[in-house]
MIMIMI-775843 format. One line per 5 residues: number of its first residue (from 1); for each residue x, y, z of C-alpha. Coordinates in nm, 3 decimals. Layout:
<sites>
NUM> X Y Z; ... $
</sites>
This chain:
<sites>
1> 0.858 0.063 -0.952; 0.702 -0.107 -0.661; 0.392 -0.010 -0.322; 0.067 0.087 -0.459; 0.084 0.460 -0.392 $
6> 0.438 0.502 -0.548; 0.272 0.262 -0.868; 0.001 0.551 -0.871; 0.228 0.852 -0.862; 0.501 0.667 -1.138 $
11> 0.180 0.608 -1.347; 0.058 0.974 -1.312; 0.396 1.132 -1.445; 0.452 0.856 -1.665; 0.121 0.957 -1.885 $
16> 0.194 1.292 -1.865; 0.535 1.269 -2.045; 0.375 1.035 -2.307; 0.095 1.316 -2.328; 0.380 1.593 -2.433 $
21> 0.605 1.346 -2.646; 0.212 1.286 -2.844; 0.167 1.668 -2.874; -0.165 1.613 -2.689; -0.302 1.351 -2.931 $
26> -0.625 1.190 -2.825; -0.602 0.870 -2.932; -0.239 0.821 -2.794; -0.346 0.961 -2.487; -0.584 0.734 -2.504 $
31> -0.334 0.429 -2.563; -0.070 0.533 -2.355; -0.326 0.486 -2.007; -0.458 0.200 -2.146; -0.127 0.054 -2.135 $
36> -0.029 0.200 -1.833; -0.400 0.069 -1.671; -0.351 -0.258 -1.769; 0.070 -0.296 -1.664; -0.071 -0.417 -1.252 $
41> -0.395 -0.516 -1.221; -0.396 -0.569 -0.833; -0.258 -0.209 -0.710; -0.586 0.032 -0.743; -0.394 0.358 -0.700 $
46> -0.245 0.323 -1.071; -0.539 0.317 -1.233; -0.675 0.610 -0.990; -0.422 0.833 -1.134; -0.395 0.763 -1.488 $
51> -0.794 0.817 -1.521; -0.723 1.172 -1.305; -0.405 1.253 -1.580; -0.621 1.158 -1.865; -0.941 1.340 -1.762 $
56> -0.735 1.672 -1.680; -0.568 1.611 -2.029; -0.845 1.609 -2.211; -1.040 1.837 -2.041; -0.795 2.139 -2.176 $
61> -0.718 2.282 -2.490; -0.564 2.078 -2.734; -0.198 2.287 -2.705; -0.249 2.296 -2.359; -0.308 1.895 -2.286 $
66> 0.098 1.861 -2.198; 0.096 2.137 -1.877; -0.222 2.028 -1.776; -0.116 1.631 -1.732; 0.193 1.756 -1.609 $
71> -0.005 2.002 -1.359; -0.233 1.692 -1.199; 0.038 1.456 -1.167; 0.245 1.710 -0.948; -0.141 1.750 -0.753 $
76> -0.129 1.354 -0.753; 0.207 1.365 -0.606; 0.182 1.669 -0.363; -0.172 1.474 -0.220; 0.037 1.123 -0.161 $
81> 0.308 1.337 0.031; 0.071 1.477 0.265; -0.200 1.143 0.310; 0.165 0.979 0.406; 0.202 1.246 0.715 $
86> -0.173 1.279 0.818; -0.154 0.907 0.834; 0.164 0.901 1.000; 0.016 1.073 1.296; -0.321 0.930 1.259 $
91> -0.190 0.572 1.332; 0.037 0.662 1.586; -0.187 0.832 1.811; -0.411 0.492 1.754; -0.100 0.239 1.823 $
96> 0.021 0.499 2.161; 0.132 0.267 2.371; 0.225 -0.031 2.184; 0.604 -0.082 2.196; 0.658 -0.434 1.981 $
101> 0.536 -0.318 1.600; 0.517 -0.636 1.383; 0.510 -0.503 0.944; 0.491 -0.716 0.641; 0.651 -0.646 0.345 $
106> 0.754 -0.247 0.260; 0.540 0.037 0.355; 0.839 0.343 0.363; 0.928 0.572 0.156; 1.053 0.344 -0.112 $
111> 0.683 0.254 -0.175; 0.464 0.503 -0.103; 0.451 0.926 -0.109; 0.584 1.080 0.200; 0.760 0.874 0.441 $
116> 0.522 0.609 0.349; 0.190 0.441 0.567; 0.253 0.163 0.772; 0.627 0.236 0.867; 0.529 0.614 0.877 $
121> 0.325 0.529 1.146; 0.607 0.358 1.318; 0.805 0.603 1.231; 0.627 0.865 1.396; 0.551 0.633 1.710 $
126> 0.962 0.605 1.741; 0.992 0.985 1.771; 0.669 0.956 2.070; 0.874 0.636 2.238; 1.075 0.415 2.271 $
131> 1.017 0.105 1.997; 1.095 -0.258 1.794; 0.977 -0.322 1.488; 1.010 -0.673 1.328; 0.998 -0.678 1.057 $
136> 0.891 -1.004 0.854; 1.130 -1.095 0.553; 0.832 -1.137 0.324; 0.933 -1.424 0.057; 1.007 -1.471 -0.242 $
141> 1.153 -1.096 -0.284; 1.262 -1.020 0.041; 1.118 -0.673 0.040; 1.133 -0.692 0.465; 1.464 -0.795 0.492 $
146> 1.619 -0.549 0.161; 1.391 -0.249 0.208; 1.215 -0.217 0.540; 1.530 -0.326 0.730; 1.740 -0.039 0.497 $
151> 1.482 0.164 0.614; 1.462 0.129 0.964; 1.787 0.118 0.987; 1.873 0.466 0.812; 1.565 0.620 1.057 $
156> 1.753 0.463 1.344; 1.445 0.245 1.489; 1.564 -0.011 1.661; 1.443 -0.331 1.475; 1.470 -0.711 1.444 $
161> 1.409 -0.917 1.110; 1.213 -1.245 1.140; 1.120 -1.555 0.871; 0.768 -1.533 0.773; 0.662 -1.830 0.947 $
166> 0.768 -1.730 1.296; 0.543 -1.424 1.294; 0.222 -1.616 1.459; 0.435 -1.770 1.714; 0.589 -1.426 1.860 $
171> 0.238 -1.329 1.884; 0.118 -1.619 2.072; 0.393 -1.583 2.308; 0.300 -1.257 2.360; 0.580 -1.098 2.204 $
176> 0.432 -0.826 1.940; 0.175 -0.526 2.068; 0.080 -0.466 1.726; 0.078 -0.558 1.333; 0.071 -0.284 1.119 $
181> 0.030 -0.340 0.700; 0.003 -0.120 0.420; -0.232 -0.236 0.153; -0.298 -0.237 -0.276; -0.635 -0.239 -0.241 $
186> -0.952 -0.225 -0.007; -1.233 -0.316 -0.144; -1.613 -0.109 -0.031; -1.676 -0.352 0.268; -1.332 -0.290 0.385 $
191> -1.198 -0.629 0.268; -0.773 -0.561 0.245; -0.556 -0.706 -0.074; -0.210 -0.700 0.051; 0.158 -0.855 -0.016 $
196> 0.078 -1.249 -0.012; 0.156 -1.327 0.434; -0.089 -1.054 0.489; -0.380 -1.265 0.565; -0.202 -1.522 0.793 $
201> -0.054 -1.271 1.017; -0.459 -1.111 1.066; -0.534 -1.453 1.134; -0.271 -1.515 1.443; -0.344 -1.151 1.530 $
206> -0.690 -1.200 1.559; -0.635 -1.533 1.801; -0.346 -1.375 1.968; -0.601 -1.048 2.053; -0.410 -0.787 1.939 $
211> -0.477 -0.519 1.682; -0.438 -0.588 1.345; -0.399 -0.235 1.172; -0.390 -0.176 0.758; -0.210 0.229 0.640 $
216> -0.296 0.320 0.381; -0.414 0.661 0.177; -0.779 0.666 0.029; -0.667 0.638 -0.347; -0.637 0.281 -0.220 $
221> -0.981 0.233 -0.185; -1.178 0.105 -0.452; -1.536 0.185 -0.375; -1.603 0.016 -0.746; -1.611 -0.331 -0.604 $
226> -1.818 -0.512 -0.318; -1.574 -0.718 -0.158; -1.232 -0.866 -0.204; -1.344 -1.150 -0.419; -1.370 -0.907 -0.727 $
231> -0.927 -0.812 -0.685; -0.762 -0.935 -0.913; -0.422 -1.119 -0.791; -0.141 -1.090 -0.961; 0.037 -1.450 -1.036 $
236> 0.398 -1.422 -1.062; 0.709 -1.617 -1.234; 0.784 -1.970 -1.055; 1.164 -1.838 -1.083; 1.073 -1.583 -0.832 $
241> 0.969 -1.886 -0.600; 1.223 -2.178 -0.700; 1.558 -1.931 -0.625; 1.664 -1.623 -0.334; 1.915 -1.417 -0.426 $
246> 1.969 -1.570 -0.752; 2.066 -1.889 -0.609; 1.801 -2.219 -0.704; 1.679 -2.374 -0.409; 1.499 -2.637 -0.502 $
251> 1.438 -2.885 -0.852; 1.533 -2.636 -1.185; 1.143 -2.784 -1.309; 0.980 -2.750 -0.971; 0.617 -2.641 -1.054 $
256> 0.507 -2.345 -0.819; 0.248 -2.110 -0.716; 0.287 -1.760 -0.648; 0.038 -1.522 -0.626; 0.171 -1.188 -0.493 $
261> -0.100 -1.097 -0.289; -0.376 -1.243 -0.075; -0.672 -1.107 0.074; -0.778 -0.976 0.432; -1.150 -0.994 0.507 $
266> -1.270 -0.664 0.663; -1.370 -0.875 0.986; -1.000 -0.924 1.108; -0.915 -0.545 1.021; -0.904 -0.373 1.378 $
271> -0.835 0.001 1.178; -0.767 0.162 0.830; -0.592 0.451 0.882; -0.588 0.704 0.640; -0.514 1.063 0.545 $
276> -0.923 1.115 0.581; -0.923 0.943 0.905; -0.958 0.636 1.081; -1.238 0.329 1.004; -1.251 0.157 1.305 $
281> -1.372 -0.091 1.240; -1.404 -0.052 0.849; -1.733 -0.161 0.704; -1.896 -0.055 0.371; -2.062 0.229 0.569 $
286> -1.763 0.392 0.797; -1.593 0.348 0.480; -1.792 0.507 0.243; -1.784 0.808 0.543; -1.429 0.816 0.486 $
291> -1.433 0.901 0.148; -1.717 1.160 0.199; -1.486 1.388 0.383; -1.209 1.622 0.272; -0.864 1.517 0.269 $
296> -0.859 1.733 0.594; -1.081 1.475 0.745; -1.372 1.781 0.754; -1.722 1.662 0.619; -1.707 1.678 0.196 $
301> -1.982 1.855 0.001 $
</sites>
């Protein structure tokens, strides 16, 4: 399972299933919740969803814990689908006039609720005007080449695939109008953790003077951490770097570094697009204001 919002949705249903199997036993619920929370440290949506389901279950009478957990998981799923639709509309409004959109990793229906986050914005833009999406291949697991291209082809959106290292040069030559990416965790100050390589795109976009936009549901915002320095970055197996498509690329015992994510400072982000509105630029104050709103965008209680 991959994609921060989908990880949260899957975790919600997973805990609901565990609760049903355990007949509502509180210690079993706690054990299952702890196991799920520890499985993926970077994407905050997982802990957010697990906490919601666990709280809903334990607040219900013992005999009704399983249906309460299932109902909460379904609410999470529905809210993430609705968030995707809202993000698509607001992001497309923000990027009106941009016809050459660069993106990284995969942020469509294969990663999120609904039609996605950043890729959902591109889909909405394509319904309004002619665009071309430049998709970075996203080494080492090639989510852009394998997944984003498949989704763009399925949606009938013109697209081109490029190696990750080509993005900066294309931006410098004026061949990209805007960059839009997803996010796995956003700190209270607006720092963004996303698929490794995102930070380099943000630096290149700033140098080229084009917008660098992050799109994601508010479930990805972690107001409990002050900055991106507190985000745990998953370090994955060396085999992912040594191989591509099952083919060994280097010496079999080559030491490797394989951080799965990097952190982009808020100062490099033009706007954070969520279902509750847009933080432009993302700051501690603008993000707090987003979180204070209801999902419809109105001021919360």
